[in-house]
Steps between C-alpha positions, in 0.01 A plus 500: 500500500559360845802320636520217746714296730530134578357437845493193722167396651538473879143426611199703607403738777134552598377858542136597547393156381703518178793280398789723388806340340846555646753547220876528540668740256873577528511355853204703629169329580193713428124460505401534135129466411517306176322187382679173578384185322445177693800329339752754641688349795721642775835598350378523139625788291234730359504814286396814687428802283567850628175690468610836635423670167138383494217717630327239715569303810378165625221506754348194662142428402222467754372175350293406804276807462469451124408134551233593755354753253484231230336251737235752609426588135457130417269449800289798392467366144411152628226640722357692202507181291323306776232769524455496123487119495224493763280710268582301186224303330575173321355504147588144407312270267 
């Protein structure tokens, strides 16, 4: 079981191209990498769970590289489809 605290959302800080929420807990403002929904506004209270007993930590994803890999895979498949289509024969009525 994990425990948590009530935190107050104080905005974002940008680090290495990532938006990291600033959360105030017990008067201290900390950078806490947790998901913030679009409807949370400055000053809203949010629940922050203590995850010190878990065996993982949050790491930012390199989405740009993953997206480029997906785009190149799509381009490769499209070029194969075009090559296949140029050799196709229409067997219509």
